FIKOLZA-1660 file (N, C-alpha, C; in steps of 0.1 Angstrom, whole numbers, plus 5000, padded with zeros to 4 digits):
% residues 223
   i   px   py   pz ch aa at
   1 1609 1019 7886  A  A  N
   1 1616 1032 7882  A  A CA
   1 1627 1029 7873  A  A  C
   2 1634 1018 7874  A  D  N
   2 1645 1014 7865  A  D CA
   2 1640 1013 7851  A  D  C
   3 1628 1006 7849  A  Q  N
   3 1622 1004 7836  A  Q CA
   3 1618 1018 7830  A  Q  C
   4 1613 1027 7838  A  A  N
   4 1609 1040 7833  A  A CA
   4 1620 1047 7827  A  A  C
   5 1632 1047 7834  A  G  N
   5 1644 1053 7829  A  G CA
   5 1648 1047 7815  A  G  C
   6 1647 1034 7814  A  E  N
   6 1650 1027 7801  A  E CA
   6 1640 1031 7790  A  E  C
   7 1628 1032 7794  A  L  N
   7 1618 1036 7784  A  L CA
   7 1620 1051 7779  A  L  C
   8 1624 1059 7788  A  N  N
   8 1627 1073 7784  A  N CA
   8 1639 1074 7774  A  N  C
   9 1648 1065 7776  A  R  N
   9 1659 1064 7766  A  R CA
   9 1655 1058 7753  A  R  C
  10 1647 1047 7754  A  A  N
  10 1643 1040 7741  A  A CA
  10 1633 1049 7734  A  A  C
  11 1624 1056 7741  A  G  N
  11 1613 1063 7734  A  G CA
  11 1616 1078 7733  A  G  C
  12 1629 1082 7732  A  E  N
  12 1632 1096 7732  A  E CA
  12 1625 1104 7721  A  E  C
  13 1623 1098 7709  A  D  N
  13 1616 1105 7698  A  D CA
  13 1602 1108 7702  A  D  C
  14 1595 1098 7708  A  L  N
  14 1581 1101 7712  A  L CA
  14 1581 1111 7723  A  L  C
  15 1590 1111 7732  A  I  N
  15 1591 1121 7743  A  I CA
  15 1593 1135 7738  A  I  C
  16 1602 1136 7728  A  A  N
  16 1604 1149 7722  A  A CA
  16 1592 1154 7715  A  A  C
  17 1584 1145 7709  A  K  N
  17 1572 1149 7702  A  K CA
  17 1561 1153 7711  A  K  C
  18 1559 1146 7723  A  L  N
  18 1548 1149 7732  A  L CA
  18 1552 1158 7743  A  L  C
  19 1565 1159 7747  A  G  N
  19 1569 1167 7758  A  G CA
  19 1565 1162 7771  A  G  C
  20 1565 1148 7773  A  V  N
  20 1562 1142 7785  A  V CA
  20 1569 1129 7786  A  V  C
  21 1574 1126 7798  A  R  N
  21 1582 1114 7800  A  R CA
  21 1574 1103 7807  A  R  C
  22 1580 1091 7807  A  F  N
  22 1574 1080 7814  A  F CA
  22 1579 1080 7828  A  F  C
  23 1570 1075 7838  A  N  N
  23 1574 1073 7851  A  N CA
  23 1570 1060 7856  A  N  C
  24 1573 1057 7868  A  A  N
  24 1571 1043 7873  A  A CA
  24 1556 1040 7875  A  A  C
  25 1547 1049 7875  A  S  N
  25 1533 1047 7876  A  S CA
  25 1526 1043 7863  A  S  C
  26 1533 1046 7852  A  H  N
  26 1527 1043 7839  A  H CA
  26 1526 1028 7836  A  H  C
  27 1516 1025 7828  A  G  N
  27 1514 1011 7825  A  G CA
  27 1525 1005 7817  A  G  C
  28 1532 1013 7809  A  L  N
  28 1542 1007 7801  A  L CA
  28 1554 1004 7809  A  L  C
  29 1557 1011 7820  A  A  N
  29 1568 1008 7829  A  A CA
  29 1565 0995 7836  A  A  C
  30 1553 0993 7840  A  K  N
  30 1549 0981 7847  A  K CA
  30 1549 0969 7837  A  K  C
  31 1546 0971 7825  A  L  N
  31 1547 0961 7815  A  L CA
  31 1561 0957 7812  A  L  C
  32 1570 0967 7812  A  A  N
  32 1584 0964 7810  A  A CA
  32 1590 0957 7822  A  A  C
  33 1585 0960 7834  A  W  N
  33 1590 0953 7846  A  W CA
  33 1586 0938 7845  A  W  C
  34 1573 0935 7840  A  T  N
  34 1569 0921 7839  A  T CA
  34 1577 0914 7828  A  T  C
  35 1580 0921 7817  A  L  N
  35 1588 0915 7807  A  L CA
  35 1602 0911 7813  A  L  C
  36 1608 0919 7821  A  A  N
  36 1621 0917 7827  A  A CA
  36 1621 0906 7838  A  A  C
  37 1610 0906 7846  A  R  N
  37 1610 0897 7858  A  R CA
  37 1602 0884 7855  A  R  C
  38 1592 0885 7847  A  A  N
  38 1584 0873 7845  A  A CA
  38 1580 0871 7830  A  A  C
  39 1590 0869 7821  A  P  N
  39 1587 0869 7807  A  P CA
  39 1577 0858 7803  A  P  C
  40 1577 0847 7811  A  E  N
  40 1568 0836 7808  A  E CA
  40 1554 0840 7809  A  E  C
  41 1551 0848 7819  A  R  N
  41 1537 0853 7821  A  R CA
  41 1533 0862 7809  A  R  C
  42 1542 0870 7804  A  F  N
  42 1539 0878 7792  A  F CA
  42 1537 0869 7780  A  F  C
  43 1545 0859 7779  A  E  N
  43 1543 0850 7767  A  E CA
  43 1529 0844 7767  A  E  C
  44 1524 0840 7779  A  R  N
  44 1511 0833 7780  A  R CA
  44 1500 0843 7778  A  R  C
  45 1502 0856 7779  A  A  N
  45 1491 0865 7778  A  A CA
  45 1487 0867 7763  A  A  C
  46 1474 0866 7760  A  A  N
  46 1470 0868 7747  A  A CA
  46 1469 0883 7743  A  A  C
  47 1465 0891 7753  A  R  N
  47 1463 0906 7751  A  R CA
  47 1468 0914 7762  A  R  C
  48 1472 0926 7759  A  I  N
  48 1475 0936 7769  A  I CA
  48 1462 0945 7771  A  I  C
  49 1456 0945 7782  A  V  N
  49 1444 0954 7784  A  V CA
  49 1446 0962 7797  A  V  C
  50 1440 0974 7796  A  H  N
  50 1440 0983 7808  A  H CA
  50 1427 0980 7816  A  H  C
  51 1427 0985 7828  A  A  N
  51 1416 0982 7837  A  A CA
  51 1402 0985 7830  A  A  C
  52 1400 0996 7824  A  A  N
  52 1388 1000 7818  A  A CA
  52 1385 0990 7806  A  A  C
  53 1395 0986 7799  A  D  N
  53 1394 0977 7788  A  D CA
  53 1388 0963 7793  A  D  C
  54 1393 0959 7804  A  F  N
  54 1389 0946 7810  A  F CA
  54 1375 0947 7814  A  F  C
  55 1370 0958 7819  A  I  N
  55 1356 0959 7822  A  I CA
  55 1347 0958 7810  A  I  C
  56 1351 0966 7800  A  A  N
  56 1344 0966 7787  A  A CA
  56 1344 0952 7781  A  A  C
  57 1355 0945 7782  A  A  N
  57 1357 0931 7777  A  A CA
  57 1348 0921 7784  A  A  C
  58 1346 0923 7797  A  R  N
  58 1337 0914 7804  A  R CA
  58 1323 0916 7800  A  R  C
  59 1320 0928 7796  A  L  N
  59 1306 0931 7791  A  L CA
  59 1304 0926 7777  A  L  C
  60 1314 0928 7769  A  T  N
  60 1312 0925 7754  A  T CA
  60 1318 0913 7749  A  T  C
  61 1328 0907 7756  A  G  N
  61 1336 0896 7751  A  G CA
  61 1347 0901 7742  A  G  C
  62 1349 0914 7740  A  R  N
  62 1360 0919 7732  A  R CA
  62 1371 0925 7740  A  R  C
  63 1383 0919 7739  A  Y  N
  63 1395 0923 7746  A  Y CA
  63 1405 0931 7738  A  Y  C
  64 1400 0936 7726  A  D  N
  64 1409 0942 7716  A  D CA
  64 1408 0957 7715  A  D  C
  65 1401 0964 7724  A  T  N
  65 1398 0978 7722  A  T CA
  65 1402 0986 7735  A  T  C
  66 1408 0998 7732  A  T  N
  66 1410 1007 7743  A  T CA
  66 1407 1021 7737  A  T  C
  67 1407 1031 7746  A  D  N
  67 1406 1045 7741  A  D CA
  67 1419 1052 7742  A  D  C
  68 1420 1063 7735  A  W  N
  68 1433 1070 7734  A  W CA
  68 1438 1077 7746  A  W  C
  69 1429 1081 7755  A  T  N
  69 1433 1087 7768  A  T CA
  69 1440 1076 7777  A  T  C
  70 1434 1064 7777  A  T  N
  70 1440 1054 7785  A  T CA
  70 1453 1048 7779  A  T  C
  71 1453 1048 7766  A  A  N
  71 1465 1042 7759  A  A CA
  71 1478 1050 7760  A  A  C
  72 1477 1063 7764  A  L  N
  72 1489 1071 7764  A  L CA
  72 1499 1066 7774  A  L  C
  73 1495 1060 7785  A  R  N
  73 1505 1056 7795  A  R CA
  73 1510 1042 7792  A  R  C
  74 1506 1037 7781  A  T  N
  74 1512 1024 7776  A  T CA
  74 1520 1027 7763  A  T  C
  75 1523 1040 7761  A  G  N
  75 1532 1044 7750  A  G CA
  75 1525 1048 7737  A  G  C
  76 1512 1049 7736  A  Y  N
  76 1506 1052 7724  A  Y CA
  76 1510 1066 7719  A  Y  C
  77 1511 1068 7706  A  D  N
  77 1515 1080 7700  A  D CA
  77 1502 1087 7695  A  D  C
  78 1497 1097 7702  A  P  N
  78 1484 1103 7697  A  P CA
  78 1486 1113 7686  A  P  C
  79 1498 1117 7683  A  V  N
  79 1500 1126 7671  A  V CA
  79 1499 1118 7658  A  V  C
  80 1506 1107 7658  A  E  N
  80 1505 1098 7646  A  E CA
  80 1493 1089 7646  A  E  C
  81 1487 1087 7658  A  G  N
  81 1476 1078 7658  A  G CA
  81 1480 1064 7657  A  G  C
  82 1491 1059 7664  A  C  N
  82 1495 1045 7662  A  C CA
  82 1504 1042 7674  A  C  C
  83 1507 1029 7676  A  W  N
  83 1517 1024 7686  A  W CA
  83 1531 1027 7680  A  W  C
  84 1540 1033 7687  A  P  N
  84 1553 1036 7682  A  P CA
  84 1562 1023 7680  A  P  C
  85 1571 1024 7671  A  V  N
  85 1579 1012 7667  A  V CA
  85 1588 1008 7678  A  V  C
  86 1592 1017 7687  A  F  N
  86 1602 1014 7698  A  F CA
  86 1596 1003 7707  A  F  C
  87 1583 1002 7708  A  L  N
  87 1577 0991 7716  A  L CA
  87 1580 0977 7711  A  L  C
  88 1581 0976 7698  A  A  N
  88 1585 0963 7692  A  A CA
  88 1600 0961 7692  A  A  C
  89 1607 0972 7690  A  H  N
  89 1622 0971 7688  A  H CA
  89 1629 0970 7702  A  H  C
  90 1625 0979 7711  A  A  N
  90 1632 0979 7724  A  A CA
  90 1626 0969 7734  A  A  C
  91 1613 0967 7734  A  L  N
  91 1606 0959 7744  A  L CA
  91 1602 0945 7738  A  L  C
  92 1603 0944 7725  A  Q  N
  92 1599 0931 7719  A  Q CA
  92 1584 0928 7722  A  Q  C
  93 1576 0938 7722  A  I  N
  93 1561 0936 7724  A  I CA
  93 1555 0934 7710  A  I  C
  94 1549 0922 7708  A  P  N
  94 1543 0920 7695  A  P CA
  94 1531 0929 7693  A  P  C
  95 1529 0934 7681  A  R  N
  95 1518 0943 7678  A  R CA
  95 1505 0937 7680  A  R  C
  96 1504 0924 7678  A  E  N
  96 1491 0917 7679  A  E CA
  96 1486 0916 7694  A  E  C
  97 1495 0918 7704  A  K  N
  97 1491 0918 7718  A  K CA
  97 1485 0932 7722  A  K  C
  98 1488 0942 7714  A  L  N
  98 1483 0955 7718  A  L CA
  98 1469 0958 7713  A  L  C
  99 1460 0965 7720  A  P  N
  99 1447 0967 7715  A  P CA
  99 1446 0978 7704  A  P  C
 100 1435 0978 7697  A  R  N
 100 1433 0988 7688  A  R CA
 100 1428 1000 7696  A  R  C
 101 1431 1012 7691  A  V  N
 101 1429 1024 7699  A  V CA
 101 1418 1033 7692  A  V  C
 102 1408 1036 7700  A  T  N
 102 1396 1043 7694  A  T CA
 102 1394 1056 7702  A  T  C
 103 1386 1065 7696  A  R  N
 103 1382 1077 7703  A  R CA
 103 1372 1075 7714  A  R  C
 104 1374 1082 7726  A  P  N
 104 1364 1080 7736  A  P CA
 104 1350 1083 7731  A  P  C
 105 1341 1075 7735  A  G  N
 105 1327 1076 7730  A  G CA
 105 1323 1067 7718  A  G  C
 106 1334 1061 7713  A  E  N
 106 1331 1052 7701  A  E CA
 106 1326 1038 7707  A  E  C
 107 1317 1032 7700  A  P  N
 107 1312 1019 7705  A  P CA
 107 1323 1008 7705  A  P  C
 108 1323 1001 7716  A  V  N
 108 1332 0989 7717  A  V CA
 108 1325 0977 7711  A  V  C
 109 1312 0976 7714  A  G  N
 109 1304 0965 7709  A  G CA
 109 1292 0963 7718  A  G  C
 110 1283 0954 7714  A  P  N
 110 1271 0951 7722  A  P CA
 110 1274 0942 7734  A  P  C
 111 1267 0944 7745  A  A  N
 111 1269 0934 7756  A  A CA
 111 1265 0920 7751  A  A  C
 112 1273 0911 7754  A  D  N
 112 1270 0897 7750  A  D CA
 112 1261 0890 7761  A  D  C
 113 1257 0878 7758  A  A  N
 113 1248 0872 7767  A  A CA
 113 1254 0870 7782  A  A  C
 114 1266 0867 7783  A  E  N
 114 1272 0865 7796  A  E CA
 114 1274 0879 7803  A  E  C
 115 1278 0889 7796  A  G  N
 115 1279 0902 7802  A  G CA
 115 1266 0907 7807  A  G  C
 116 1256 0906 7799  A  A  N
 116 1242 0910 7802  A  A CA
 116 1237 0903 7814  A  A  C
 117 1239 0890 7815  A  R  N
 117 1234 0882 7826  A  R CA
 117 1241 0886 7839  A  R  C
 118 1254 0888 7839  A  E  N
 118 1261 0891 7851  A  E CA
 118 1258 0905 7856  A  E  C
 119 1254 0914 7848  A  T  N
 119 1252 0928 7852  A  T CA
 119 1237 0932 7852  A  T  C
 120 1229 0924 7846  A  G  N
 120 1215 0928 7845  A  G CA
 120 1211 0938 7834  A  G  C
 121 1221 0940 7825  A  L  N
 121 1219 0948 7813  A  L CA
 121 1210 0941 7803  A  L  C
 122 1203 0948 7795  A  T  N
 122 1195 0942 7784  A  T CA
 122 1205 0937 7774  A  T  C
 123 1203 0925 7769  A  P  N
 123 1213 0920 7759  A  P CA
 123 1214 0929 7747  A  P  C
 124 1226 0930 7741  A  A  N
 124 1229 0939 7730  A  A CA
 124 1229 0954 7733  A  A  C
 125 1229 0957 7746  A  T  N
 125 1231 0971 7750  A  T CA
 125 1245 0975 7745  A  T  C
 126 1246 0987 7739  A  T  N
 126 1259 0991 7734  A  T CA
 126 1268 0996 7745  A  T  C
 127 1280 0991 7745  A  V  N
 127 1291 0995 7754  A  V CA
 127 1300 1004 7746  A  V  C
 128 1303 1016 7752  A  F  N
 128 1311 1026 7746  A  F CA
 128 1325 1027 7753  A  F  C
 129 1335 1031 7745  A  A  N
 129 1348 1034 7751  A  A CA
 129 1347 1046 7760  A  A  C
 130 1354 1046 7771  A  G  N
 130 1353 1057 7780  A  G CA
 130 1366 1066 7780  A  G  C
 131 1370 1072 7791  A  M  N
 131 1381 1080 7792  A  M CA
 131 1388 1078 7806  A  M  C
 132 1400 1082 7808  A  T  N
 132 1406 1082 7821  A  T CA
 132 1398 1091 7830  A  T  C
 133 1399 1088 7843  A  E  N
 133 1390 1096 7853  A  E CA
 133 1393 1111 7853  A  E  C
 134 1406 1114 7850  A  D  N
 134 1409 1129 7851  A  D CA
 134 1404 1136 7839  A  D  C
 135 1404 1130 7827  A  C  N
 135 1398 1136 7815  A  C CA
 135 1383 1136 7817  A  C  C
 136 1377 1126 7822  A  A  N
 136 1362 1125 7823  A  A CA
 136 1358 1136 7833  A  A  C
 137 1365 1138 7844  A  S  N
 137 1361 1148 7854  A  S CA
 137 1362 1162 7848  A  S  C
 138 1372 1164 7840  A  Q  N
 138 1374 1177 7834  A  Q CA
 138 1362 1180 7825  A  Q  C
 139 1358 1171 7816  A  L  N
 139 1346 1174 7808  A  L CA
 139 1333 1175 7816  A  L  C
 140 1332 1167 7826  A  A  N
 140 1320 1167 7835  A  A CA
 140 1319 1181 7842  A  A  C
 141 1331 1187 7845  A  A  N
 141 1331 1200 7851  A  A CA
 141 1327 1211 7842  A  A  C
 142 1326 1208 7829  A  G  N
 142 1322 1218 7819  A  G CA
 142 1334 1224 7812  A  G  C
 143 1346 1220 7814  A  A  N
 143 1358 1225 7807  A  A CA
 143 1360 1217 7795  A  A  C
 144 1352 1219 7784  A  F  N
 144 1354 1211 7772  A  F CA
 144 1356 1219 7759  A  F  C
 145 1355 1233 7760  A  A  N
 145 1357 1241 7748  A  A CA
 145 1371 1248 7749  A  A  C
 146 1377 1251 7737  A  P  N
 146 1390 1257 7737  A  P CA
 146 1390 1270 7746  A  P  C
 147 1401 1271 7755  A  G  N
 147 1402 1282 7764  A  G CA
 147 1397 1279 7778  A  G  C
 148 1388 1269 7779  A  A  N
 148 1382 1266 7792  A  A CA
 148 1393 1258 7801  A  A  C
 149 1392 1259 7814  A  A  N
 149 1401 1253 7823  A  A CA
 149 1394 1250 7836  A  A  C
 150 1400 1241 7844  A  C  N
 150 1395 1238 7857  A  C CA
 150 1406 1232 7865  A  C  C
 151 1404 1232 7878  A  A  N
 151 1414 1227 7888  A  A CA
 151 1407 1216 7896  A  A  C
 152 1414 1206 7899  A  T  N
 152 1410 1195 7908  A  T CA
 152 1419 1195 7920  A  T  C
 153 1413 1196 7932  A  L  N
 153 1421 1197 7944  A  L CA
 153 1418 1184 7952  A  L  C
 154 1428 1176 7954  A  G  N
 154 1427 1164 7962  A  G CA
 154 1440 1160 7967  A  G  C
 155 1444 1148 7967  A  P  N
 155 1458 1144 7971  A  P CA
 155 1468 1152 7963  A  P  C
 156 1464 1156 7950  A  Q  N
 156 1473 1164 7942  A  Q CA
 156 1464 1176 7937  A  Q  C
 157 1471 1186 7932  A  T  N
 157 1464 1197 7925  A  T CA
 157 1466 1195 7911  A  T  C
 158 1456 1194 7903  A  V  N
 158 1457 1191 7889  A  V CA
 158 1450 1203 7881  A  V  C
 159 1458 1210 7873  A  L  N
 159 1452 1221 7865  A  L CA
 159 1450 1215 7851  A  L  C
 160 1438 1217 7846  A  K  N
 160 1435 1210 7833  A  K CA
 160 1428 1221 7824  A  K  C
 161 1431 1220 7811  A  A  N
 161 1425 1230 7802  A  A CA
 161 1422 1223 7788  A  A  C
 162 1417 1232 7779  A  V  N
 162 1415 1227 7765  A  V CA
 162 1422 1236 7756  A  V  C
 163 1430 1230 7746  A  A  N
 163 1438 1238 7737  A  A CA
 163 1435 1234 7723  A  A  C
 164 1438 1243 7713  A  R  N
 164 1437 1239 7699  A  R CA
 164 1449 1232 7694  A  R  C
 165 1460 1232 7701  A  E  N
 165 1472 1226 7697  A  E CA
 165 1478 1218 7708  A  E  C
 166 1486 1208 7705  A  L  N
 166 1494 1201 7715  A  L CA
 166 1503 1210 7723  A  L  C
 167 1503 1210 7736  A  V  N
 167 1512 1218 7744  A  V CA
 167 1524 1210 7747  A  V  C
 168 1535 1214 7743  A  R  N
 168 1548 1207 7746  A  R CA
 168 1556 1215 7756  A  R  C
 169 1559 1208 7767  A  D  N
 169 1567 1215 7777  A  D CA
 169 1581 1208 7777  A  D  C
 170 1592 1215 7774  A  P  N
 170 1605 1209 7773  A  P CA
 170 1610 1203 7787  A  P  C
 171 1604 1207 7798  A  R  N
 171 1607 1202 7811  A  R CA
 171 1598 1191 7815  A  R  C
 172 1589 1187 7806  A  A  N
 172 1580 1176 7808  A  A CA
 172 1571 1177 7821  A  A  C
 173 1566 1189 7823  A  R  N
 173 1557 1192 7835  A  R CA
 173 1543 1191 7830  A  R  C
 174 1540 1193 7817  A  V  N
 174 1526 1194 7812  A  V CA
 174 1524 1182 7802  A  V  C
 175 1515 1174 7805  A  G  N
 175 1511 1164 7796  A  G CA
 175 1498 1167 7788  A  G  C
 176 1496 1162 7776  A  S  N
 176 1484 1164 7769  A  S CA
 176 1479 1151 7763  A  S  C
 177 1466 1150 7762  A  C  N
 177 1460 1139 7755  A  C CA
 177 1450 1145 7745  A  C  C
 178 1446 1137 7735  A  P  N
 178 1436 1143 7725  A  P CA
 178 1423 1144 7732  A  P  C
 179 1416 1155 7728  A  H  N
 179 1402 1157 7731  A  H CA
 179 1393 1147 7723  A  H  C
 180 1382 1143 7728  A  P  N
 180 1373 1135 7720  A  P CA
 180 1369 1140 7707  A  P  C
 181 1369 1154 7706  A  E  N
 181 1366 1160 7693  A  E CA
 181 1380 1162 7686  A  E  C
 182 1380 1158 7673  A  S  N
 182 1392 1158 7666  A  S CA
 182 1398 1172 7665  A  S  C
 183 1412 1172 7667  A  G  N
 183 1419 1185 7665  A  G CA
 183 1422 1192 7678  A  G  C
 184 1415 1189 7689  A  L  N
 184 1417 1196 7701  A  L CA
 184 1425 1187 7711  A  L  C
 185 1430 1194 7721  A  W  N
 185 1439 1187 7731  A  W CA
 185 1435 1191 7745  A  W  C
 186 1438 1182 7754  A  L  N
 186 1436 1184 7769  A  L CA
 186 1449 1184 7776  A  L  C
 187 1456 1196 7777  A  P  N
 187 1468 1197 7785  A  P CA
 187 1465 1197 7800  A  P  C
 188 1474 1192 7808  A  R  N
 188 1473 1191 7823  A  R CA
 188 1486 1192 7829  A  R  C
 189 1486 1198 7841  A  G  N
 189 1498 1199 7849  A  G CA
 189 1495 1195 7863  A  G  C
 190 1504 1187 7870  A  V  N
 190 1501 1182 7883  A  V CA
 190 1511 1187 7893  A  V  C
 191 1506 1191 7905  A  T  N
 191 1515 1193 7916  A  T CA
 191 1512 1184 7927  A  T  C
 192 1520 1183 7937  A  Q  N
 192 1518 1175 7949  A  Q CA
 192 1512 1183 7961  A  Q  C
 193 1507 1195 7958  A  S  N
 193 1503 1204 7969  A  S CA
 193 1489 1203 7973  A  S  C
 194 1481 1193 7968  A  G  N
 194 1467 1193 7971  A  G CA
 194 1464 1191 7986  A  G  C
 195 1468 1180 7991  A  R  N
 195 1464 1177 8005  A  R CA
 195 1471 1188 8015  A  R  C
 196 1483 1191 8012  A  A  N
 196 1490 1201 8020  A  A CA
 196 1482 1214 8021  A  A  C
 197 1476 1218 8010  A  A  N
 197 1469 1231 8009  A  A CA
 197 1456 1230 8018  A  A  C
 198 1450 1218 8017  A  L  N
 198 1438 1216 8025  A  L CA
 198 1441 1216 8040  A  L  C
 199 1452 1209 8044  A  E  N
 199 1456 1208 8058  A  E CA
 199 1459 1222 8063  A  E  C
 200 1466 1230 8055  A  R  N
 200 1470 1243 8059  A  R CA
 200 1457 1252 8061  A  R  C
 201 1447 1250 8053  A  E  N
 201 1435 1259 8053  A  E CA
 201 1426 1254 8065  A  E  C
 202 1424 1241 8067  A  F  N
 202 1414 1236 8076  A  F CA
 202 1420 1229 8088  A  F  C
 203 1433 1225 8088  A  G  N
 203 1438 1217 8099  A  G CA
 203 1436 1203 8096  A  G  C
 204 1447 1195 8098  A  R  N
 204 1446 1181 8095  A  R CA
 204 1435 1173 8102  A  R  C
 205 1434 1175 8115  A  D  N
 205 1425 1168 8123  A  D CA
 205 1411 1171 8119  A  D  C
 206 1408 1183 8115  A  R  N
 206 1395 1188 8111  A  R CA
 206 1390 1181 8098  A  R  C
 207 1400 1178 8089  A  L  N
 207 1396 1171 8077  A  L CA
 207 1388 1159 8079  A  L  C
 208 1392 1151 8088  A  F  N
 208 1385 1138 8091  A  F CA
 208 1371 1141 8097  A  F  C
 209 1370 1151 8105  A  L  N
 209 1357 1155 8110  A  L CA
 209 1348 1159 8099  A  L  C
 210 1353 1167 8089  A  L  N
 210 1345 1172 8078  A  L CA
 210 1341 1160 8069  A  L  C
 211 1350 1150 8067  A  D  N
 211 1346 1138 8060  A  D CA
 211 1334 1132 8066  A  D  C
 212 1334 1130 8079  A  E  N
 212 1323 1124 8086  A  E CA
 212 1310 1132 8085  A  E  C
 213 1311 1145 8085  A  R  N
 213 1299 1153 8084  A  R CA
 213 1293 1154 8070  A  R  C
 214 1302 1153 8060  A  V  N
 214 1298 1153 8046  A  V CA
 214 1291 1140 8042  A  V  C
 215 1297 1129 8047  A  G  N
 215 1292 1116 8042  A  G CA
 215 1277 1114 8042  A  G  C
 216 1270 1116 8053  A  P  N
 216 1255 1114 8052  A  P CA
 216 1248 1123 8043  A  P  C
 217 1254 1134 8038  A  R  N
 217 1247 1144 8029  A  R CA
 217 1249 1141 8014  A  R  C
 218 1258 1131 8011  A  L  N
 218 1260 1128 7997  A  L CA
 218 1249 1120 7991  A  L  C
 219 1247 1122 7978  A  P  N
 219 1253 1132 7969  A  P CA
 219 1246 1145 7971  A  P  C
 220 1254 1156 7968  A  T  N
 220 1249 1169 7968  A  T CA
 220 1253 1176 7955  A  T  C
 221 1248 1188 7953  A  R  N
 221 1251 1195 7941  A  R CA
 221 1266 1199 7941  A  R  C
 222 1271 1201 7953  A  G  N
 222 1285 1206 7953  A  G CA
 222 1295 1195 7954  A  G  C
 223 1291 1183 7958  A  L  N
 223 1301 1172 7960  A  L CA
 223 1296 1160 7954  A  L  C
% end
């Protein structure tokens, strides 16, 4: 949390541009914590990779690529399409440690011999850049055209939409990331009311019973 506060001060220009602040769950805050507490580990690291990047790297041997929905929480500037300068100035993060950022759906590369052998893939199968799970679920739900929206109800309630322009909220309640199609944006707002709403509607004890009843029926068209 301390690092998130420092990042919000160092990256105030980016925050003003995007209308969203860093918090302790963001990858950049965790990276800043590592730099402060274990700088020798950071020095030894050749690359900064996200979880999805690591999986793609194990398949392809390439550790240098991420997608722009994933890169946002590490400080990527989606408006300018680059890593902001405050990462180097305030955090002393060398540019060469950061991955190149690509559009979701762009090829990362072919599966190499080791990746194919470990997974059973045909060698040279193309591996593509993906998206964060919340963006992927939005598009999978059919909310991919301007004006479309959907809600995800779980531990949180997430309201997600598609807009033609970046949505900037001066109170930093709405975050946006670029749509895979150039020029569109995916704004989203999160509340902590998801589970509470389900408990109020169904009763807390009954939720566990419903989980047990649903389990043997999966997958279904509705779940």
